[in-house]
C-alpha positions as CSV (number, residue, x, y, z in Angstrom):
1,M,92.0,133.4,75.4
2,L,89.6,133.9,77.8
3,D,87.4,130.8,76.6
4,T,91.2,129.0,77.0
5,E,91.1,129.7,80.1
6,R,87.9,129.1,81.2
7,L,88.4,125.5,79.3
8,I,91.8,125.1,81.1
9,R,90.2,126.1,84.7
10,E,86.9,124.7,84.8
11,H,86.9,122.4,81.9
12,I,84.1,124.6,80.3
13,E,84.1,124.4,76.2
14,A,83.6,127.8,74.3
15,K,80.5,127.5,72.7
16,G,81.0,127.3,68.5
17,K,83.9,125.5,68.8
18,K,84.4,121.9,67.8
19,K,85.1,119.2,71.0
20,E,88.6,118.3,68.8
21,E,89.8,121.8,69.6
22,A,89.0,121.8,73.2
23,L,90.6,118.3,73.5
24,M,93.9,119.7,71.5
25,I,94.2,122.8,74.0
26,L,93.7,120.2,77.2
27,N,96.2,118.0,75.5
28,H,98.8,120.8,75.5
29,K,98.1,121.9,79.0
30,T,98.8,118.1,80.3
31,A,102.0,118.1,77.8
32,L,103.1,121.3,79.4
33,D,102.4,120.1,82.9
34,Y,104.5,117.0,82.3
35,I,107.6,118.8,81.2
36,Y,107.4,121.3,83.9
37,Q,107.0,118.7,86.6
38,R,110.6,117.5,86.1
39,P,112.8,120.0,83.9
40,A,116.0,118.0,84.5
41,F,114.4,114.9,82.9
42,W,114.7,116.7,79.4
43,K,118.9,117.5,79.5
44,K,118.9,114.4,77.5
45,L,116.3,113.6,74.6
46,T,115.5,109.9,73.6
47,L,112.9,108.4,71.4
48,A,110.5,107.2,74.4
49,K,110.3,110.8,75.5
50,T,109.6,112.1,72.3
51,E,106.7,109.6,71.6
52,D,105.4,110.1,75.3
53,I,105.1,114.2,74.1
54,H,103.4,113.2,70.8
55,R,101.1,110.6,72.7
56,L,99.9,113.5,75.4
57,L,99.4,115.7,72.7
58,V,97.1,113.6,70.7
59,T,95.4,111.5,72.9
60,G,91.7,111.3,72.1
61,L,92.1,113.0,68.5
62,E,92.1,109.5,66.5
63,V,95.6,109.9,66.0
64,P,97.7,106.6,65.8
65,F,100.7,106.5,68.7
66,G,104.3,105.7,67.6
67,I,106.0,105.8,64.2
68,R,103.7,106.5,61.2
69,K,103.7,103.6,58.8
70,S,101.8,105.5,56.2
71,R,102.8,108.5,53.6
72,V,101.8,111.9,54.5
73,G,101.4,114.9,52.5
74,I,101.6,118.3,53.7
75,T,99.2,120.9,53.0
76,G,100.8,124.0,50.9
77,T,104.0,122.3,49.9
78,S,105.8,120.1,47.5
79,Y,107.8,118.5,49.7
80,R,107.3,114.8,50.8
81,P,108.7,113.6,53.9
82,L,110.3,109.7,54.0
83,D,107.4,107.3,53.9
84,N,109.2,103.9,55.5
85,Q,108.7,103.5,58.8
86,F,112.5,102.2,59.6
87,Q,114.1,105.1,57.7
88,I,111.6,107.8,59.7
89,K,112.7,105.9,62.9
90,E,116.6,105.9,62.1
91,T,116.2,109.5,60.9
92,L,114.2,110.5,64.4
93,E,117.1,108.6,66.3
94,E,119.8,110.6,64.3
95,L,118.0,113.9,65.0
96,I,118.0,113.2,68.8
97,R,121.6,112.5,68.8
98,L,122.4,116.1,67.1
99,I,120.2,117.4,69.5
100,N,122.0,115.8,72.4
101,D,125.1,116.7,71.0
102,T,124.1,120.2,70.6
103,Q,125.5,122.5,73.6
104,D,123.5,125.7,72.9
105,P,120.0,125.2,74.5
106,V,118.5,127.7,72.1
107,E,120.1,125.8,69.3
108,K,118.8,122.6,70.5
109,A,115.3,123.7,70.8
110,L,115.3,125.0,67.3
111,L,116.6,121.6,66.2
112,A,113.8,120.1,67.6
113,V,111.1,122.4,66.8
114,L,112.3,122.4,62.7
115,G,113.6,118.7,62.7
116,I,110.7,117.1,64.0
117,S,108.3,119.2,61.8
118,Y,110.4,117.9,58.8
119,I,110.9,114.4,59.7
120,Q,107.2,114.1,60.1
121,P,107.7,111.1,62.2
122,F,104.1,110.9,63.5
123,E,100.8,110.8,61.6
124,D,99.7,114.2,63.0
125,G,101.0,116.7,65.5
126,N,104.4,116.7,64.3
127,K,104.6,120.6,64.9
128,R,102.8,120.3,68.1
129,T,105.3,117.9,69.4
130,G,108.6,119.6,68.2
131,R,107.4,122.9,69.9
132,I,106.6,121.0,73.2
133,L,110.0,119.6,72.8
134,G,111.6,122.6,72.0
135,N,110.3,124.2,75.3
136,A,111.2,121.4,77.1
137,L,114.8,121.6,76.2
138,L,114.8,125.2,77.2
139,L,113.2,124.5,80.3
140,A,116.0,122.1,81.1
141,C,118.8,124.8,80.8
142,D,116.8,127.1,82.9
143,Y,115.5,129.2,79.8
144,C,111.9,130.4,79.6
145,P,109.7,128.2,77.2
146,L,108.0,130.1,73.8
147,S,104.5,130.2,73.4
148,Y,104.4,131.4,69.4
149,R,101.3,133.4,70.4
150,S,102.3,136.1,68.5
151,V,103.7,134.6,65.5
152,D,101.3,134.8,62.5
153,E,100.2,131.7,61.3
154,V,101.1,132.7,57.7
155,E,104.3,133.4,58.7
156,Y,104.9,130.7,60.8
157,K,103.9,128.3,58.0
158,K,106.3,130.3,55.5
159,G,109.2,129.9,57.7
160,V,108.4,125.9,57.9
161,I,107.7,125.4,54.2
162,L,110.9,127.2,53.1
163,F,112.9,124.7,55.3
164,Y,111.0,122.0,54.1
165,E,111.5,123.1,50.4
166,Q,115.0,124.8,50.1
167,N,116.7,123.7,53.4
168,S,116.9,127.2,54.5
169,V,116.2,128.0,58.1
170,F,116.9,131.6,58.1
171,Y,113.2,132.8,57.8
172,F,112.1,130.6,60.8
173,K,115.0,131.4,62.8
174,K,114.3,134.7,62.8
175,L,110.7,133.9,64.0
176,F,111.9,131.9,66.5
177,I,114.5,134.5,67.9
178,E,111.9,137.0,67.8
179,Q,109.7,134.9,69.9
180,F,112.6,134.5,72.4
181,I,113.7,137.9,72.8
182,Q,109.5,138.7,73.3
183,V,109.6,136.3,76.4
184,A,113.0,137.5,77.5
185,R,111.5,141.1,77.6
186,K,108.1,140.0,78.8
187,Y,109.5,138.0,81.8
188,F,112.8,139.8,82.9
C-alpha cells in the first residue's frame, strides 16, 4: 500500500517490482480520475466509452487498442470466448444495451464487471475494464465505487470461472455484494 501511494504521489517505483506493474497502477489512477471528473457522463454507456476506458488501462503495456482480432484463452478454465471480431463487437454492443436498459445501479455495475470479463472484447485488460466501468456506473448514480481490495484473488477468479463455465452468477454476486456492503460500512 505504501509503495502504491508513493508511486501515485511521487512517481517513485517500488524496488523489486516490474515496470509493467507500476504502469498498470498509474493507468488505473488515470482511468479512475477520468471517471471521477464527470460522473454523470457515465449514466449511459457506449462502445466508445468502453474502448476509452480500456485504452487508458493498457496504455504503454503493449496491448492493442480496440476490439480484438485474434483468439484468446483464459488460464484456469476451459471456457473459450468468441473469436470473430464482428461477433465480439455485436455481443459487446448487446451487453451495453442491456446495461443501459437496466434500472438498478448495482445490477448495472455487476453486469459490466461480469459481462466484459465474459465477452473478453480486448486482447488483455478485460477484467480491469469491467471493474472500472462498473465503478463508473455506480458513481453516475451517486453510489460508492468498489475496490475489491479485500477479495481474495483465488476467490475472485473462482467466481469468474464459475460464471464462464456454468453461467452461474451466484458465487461472484456474493463477492460483489460483500464488497458493496464493506464500502457502505466503511464510508457511511
